[in-house]
matplotlib code that plots the C-alpha trace (Angstrom):
import matplotlib.pyplot as plt

x = [-8.1, -7.7, -9.7, -8.1, -10.3, -8.8, -10.2, -7.4, -4.4, -1.7, 1.4, 4.7, 7.5, 5.8, 5.4, 2.3, -0.2, -0.7, -3.2, -2.2, -5.0, -7.8, -10.7, -12.9, -16.6, -17.8, -18.2, -15.6, -13.2, -9.7, -7.7, -8.2, -5.9, -6.5, -5.0, -6.1, -5.0, -5.7, -3.9, -6.0, -5.4, -6.3, -6.8, -7.9, -7.5, -10.4, -8.3, -8.2, -5.2, -4.2, -5.0, -3.0, -5.2, -3.9, -3.8, -2.5, -3.7, -2.7, -5.7, -5.1, -7.4, -8.5, -12.1, -11.9, -13.9, -12.5, -14.9, -13.7, -14.9, -13.8, -14.9, -13.8, -15.0, -14.9, -15.3, -15.4, -13.8, -15.6, -19.2, -21.0, -21.4, -18.8, -18.5, -16.2, -15.8, -14.2, -13.4, -11.8, -9.3, -8.0, -4.6, -5.6, -9.3, -12.0, -14.3, -16.4, -17.2, -19.3, -20.1, -20.5, -21.6, -23.1, -24.0, -25.0, -25.6, -23.4, -24.0, -21.8, -19.2, -20.1, -19.1, -20.1, -19.2, -18.1, -18.7, -18.4, -18.7, -17.7, -17.6, -14.8, -13.7, -10.0, -9.7, -6.0, -3.6, -1.2, -1.0, -3.5, -3.6, -6.8, -6.5, -8.7, -8.6, -10.3, -10.9, -12.9, -16.0, -15.1, -11.7, -10.9, -12.5, -10.6, -11.6, -10.4, -10.3, -10.1, -11.4, -10.0, -7.6, -10.5, -10.0, -10.4, -9.7, -9.9, -10.3, -10.2, -11.4, -10.7, -13.8, -13.7, -15.4]
y = [-11.2, -14.9, -16.7, -19.6, -22.0, -24.2, -26.5, -25.9, -23.7, -24.9, -23.1, -24.5, -25.4, -23.8, -20.4, -18.3, -17.7, -14.0, -12.3, -8.7, -7.5, -9.5, -7.4, -8.8, -8.2, -5.3, -6.4, -9.1, -9.4, -8.7, -8.9, -9.1, -7.8, -8.0, -7.2, -8.6, -8.1, -9.2, -6.3, -3.8, -0.1, 2.3, 6.0, 9.0, 11.5, 13.4, 13.5, 10.5, 8.2, 5.1, 1.6, -1.4, -2.0, -0.9, -2.5, -1.3, -2.2, -1.1, -1.0, -2.4, 0.2, 3.7, 2.7, 0.0, 0.3, -0.9, -2.6, -2.0, -4.1, -3.3, -5.0, -4.7, -4.5, -1.1, -0.5, 2.7, 2.4, 5.3, 4.7, 8.1, 9.7, 7.5, 7.6, 7.0, 7.3, 4.9, 5.9, 4.4, 6.5, 6.1, 7.7, 11.1, 11.1, 9.9, 7.5, 6.3, 7.0, 5.6, 6.9, 4.4, 4.3, 6.9, 4.9, 6.6, 3.5, 3.1, -0.7, -1.5, -0.3, 0.6, -1.9, -2.2, -4.1, -2.0, -3.1, -0.9, -1.7, 1.0, 1.0, 3.4, 4.9, 5.8, 6.6, 5.7, 2.9, 4.0, 2.2, 3.4, 2.6, 2.0, 2.3, 2.4, 5.3, 5.8, 8.6, 9.4, 11.6, 13.5, 14.4, 12.2, 9.1, 6.0, 3.9, 0.3, -0.6, -4.4, -4.8, -7.9, -8.4, -9.8, -10.3, -7.2, -6.7, -4.8, -6.4, -4.6, -6.1, -4.5, -4.7, -4.3, -1.1]
z = [-105.0, -104.3, -101.6, -99.7, -97.8, -95.1, -92.4, -89.9, -89.4, -87.0, -85.9, -87.2, -84.7, -81.7, -83.4, -83.0, -85.8, -86.7, -88.8, -88.9, -91.2, -89.4, -88.3, -85.6, -85.5, -83.3, -79.7, -79.9, -76.9, -78.1, -74.9, -71.1, -68.3, -64.6, -61.2, -57.8, -54.3, -50.8, -49.2, -47.2, -47.9, -45.1, -45.5, -43.3, -46.1, -47.7, -50.9, -53.2, -52.9, -54.8, -53.7, -54.8, -57.8, -61.1, -64.6, -68.0, -71.4, -74.9, -77.2, -80.7, -82.3, -81.4, -82.0, -79.3, -76.1, -72.8, -70.4, -66.8, -63.8, -60.3, -57.0, -53.4, -49.8, -48.0, -44.3, -42.2, -38.8, -37.2, -36.4, -36.5, -39.9, -41.5, -45.3, -48.1, -51.9, -54.4, -58.0, -61.1, -63.1, -66.7, -66.4, -64.9, -65.9, -63.5, -65.4, -62.4, -58.8, -56.0, -52.6, -49.8, -46.2, -44.0, -40.9, -37.7, -35.7, -32.6, -32.7, -35.8, -38.2, -41.7, -44.4, -48.0, -51.1, -54.1, -57.6, -60.7, -64.4, -66.8, -70.6, -71.5, -74.9, -74.5, -78.3, -78.4, -79.3, -76.6, -73.3, -70.7, -67.0, -65.0, -61.2, -58.2, -55.6, -52.3, -49.8, -46.7, -46.7, -43.6, -42.0, -39.0, -40.4, -41.6, -44.6, -45.1, -48.8, -49.1, -45.5, -43.7, -46.6, -48.7, -52.4, -54.6, -58.2, -61.4, -64.8, -68.2, -71.5, -74.9, -77.0, -80.8, -81.9]

ax = plt.figure().add_subplot(projection="3d")
ax.plot(x, y, z, "-o")
ax.set_aspect("equal")
plt.show()
C-alpha cells in the first residue's frame, strides 16, 4: 500500500470531492435533514394522526445511528381534563411518545411545549421516514399541535456507528 500525504485537496472545475472508502470515526455526524412548519394541526381524534412534520433520510451504513430531535407547542382547547399525546414514528414503528396536559382549571387552557430527543438504530441503508403524530387523550377534546402557528420542527442526524 502507498501512502499519499497532501496539505489541501481542491475540487477541479466545480466538481465535488468524493472518498467512497472513507470511514468516519464513530460518533461523527454524516448528514443532517430537517423539516419545519408554522402550520397548526388540530385533531379531536383519540387515534394518532399525522402532523405536517416529516423528514426522510437514507443512512449510509446499517451500523449508523439516527439522532432525532422534535419540538413544538401543544394546546388543549377544552379546559376540564384536557390531555394529549405526541409521538415520533420511524416508518411504521413508534420510537418515542410523550403525554401532555391534564389541566382541570377553569381559568385557563392547557398548553405545553413538546421536545423529544431520541437515538434510533434503523439498521438499514434504505430510506427511512421520521414523522410526528398527535392525538387527544379523551374523545370530545381538541388538541392544537403547533399552537398559534408557532415554529415546530423535526431534525434527524445520521451518526457514524
